[in-house]
N, C-alpha and C positions, 0 to 999 in steps of 0.2 A: 538441594537445588531449589531456587525460587520458583514461584508460579510462572507458567509459560515456558519453563525449561531453559532459560538462559540467564547468564550473569555477566554480560559484556557491557561495558560502559557506553559504547556507541550504539547499543541496541536496548538501552534502558527503557522499559515500559512500565515501571512502577506506578501503580495507580490507575492504569488503563482499565483493568477489569472492574474496579470499583466505580469508575465513571459510568460504565454500562449498567452495573448492578444498581446504582443509586439514582439513576436518571432515566427518563423515558426517551432514549435516543436510538433505540433499536436493539438488535441482538448482535453479538460479536462471535464470530467463528474463528478460532485460532488454528489455522492449517499448519501442520508439522510440529505442533506443540502439545505438551501434556499438562494436565492439571485437573483440578476438581471442578466439574461443571456446576453451573448455577442456572437459574431460570433464564438468564440473559447472556450467559457466556458458555460456549461449547468448544471443546478441544478435539481435534481429529486425530492427533498423533501423526506419525509419518504416513504419507499416501504415495501411491504410484503416480506417475505424471498424469496418466489418464484419469485417475480418481481425483487428483488435485484439480484438474480443469473441470471435471463434472461438478465438484463442490463449488468452485468459483462461479460457475454458470447459475447457481442458485441465489446469488447475491448481486448487489448493485454498486457497492463502494468497496474499493480495495485500499485498505489503510496501511501506511507505513508510519506507525505511531511512536517512533523512537523519540525520546526526549532529546533536545538539542545537545550536540556534542561537537567539540572542536574539529574532529576528523571527518565530519559529514561532508565537508567541502571537497574531500578527496574520494568519496565512495559513491557508488551507484548500484543500489540493491536490485538484483535481477527481478525481484517480485514486482516492481513497478511496471516493467515491460510485460511480464506475464499477466498481470491484472488488466493492462490496457488491451492486450490481444484477446483476453477473455470477455471483453466488453464491459469492464467495470470502470467507474469513474475513480481515478486515483487521487487520494488525499494523503499528503505527506508533511512531515515537519519542514518548516521553512529553511532549515539549515542544510537540507539535501540539495545543494545548488546544482549539481550535475543532472539530477532527475528533472528539476524544474526547468533548466535550460533545454534539455533534450525534449521535453514535452511542449515547449514553446506555447505556454498559456493554456494547455489542455489538461491541467491537473489543478487540484486545490491545495492550498498550504495552510498550516496552522502554526501558531506561536507556542501554545501550551495546551493542556487538556481542557481548560475552560473554553478556550477559543475553538478547539475541536468539537467539544460538546455543543456549542452554539451553532457551528456549521452543520453538524449532523441533525440537530433539531430543525434547522432551516430546510435541509434536503428532505427530511422526513415529511415535512409539511408542504413541499413543492415537488411532488413526484414527476410532474410533466417536465419541469426544468431539469431534474436529475436524469430523466430518460434522455433528453436532448444532449446533456453533457456526456452521458455514456456513449451515445451514438457518435458524437463528435470525437471523443477519445479513441474509440475503436477505429474509426476511419483514419484518424491521424496515425495511429499505430500501424495500421495495415499499409499505409502509404509512405511512412517515414521511419518507423522504428523496426527496420528489418536489417539483417546482416549485410545485404547487398549495398546498403547505403554507407556502410562503414568499412568496406573492403580495403580502401586505400589506407585508412587509419590503422587497420590491423597489420597490413604489410609494413607500414612505417614503424609500428611498434616492434615488430620482429627485427627489423633492420637496426633499431636502436639497442636491442639486446645484444 
């Protein structure tokens, strides 16, 4: 099995760990993944929900670092919403259209790992701005990214089935 524990085309993260190992952009914690740790990359393995949130609270940015893939326009990874409710600034690949639309401007996007690296360097050097983005994302999630807001959509989906 490849590093990070997955081999799915729509979740391709080949080169992500090297981006952190080879550049001064911070440390990467891979929650729910297994691999060989380095000075800048740490793997938690599977965690209970409570432990997952405790780990997320230690960080500032929640990455969805999948390389662009055609099916991204149809998926919406739960981790984006978990990150937002944990107070992290969400940064995802620009092909995750549903996440970007749901977050209504309250997340960052990147085109490729060079772009991601540039954005992380910027955030690392502008911590006050990052803090404000985190607060804004958390408040947006608390007010908008809740099940109650989607109740009618859920009922409509059941009707269509």
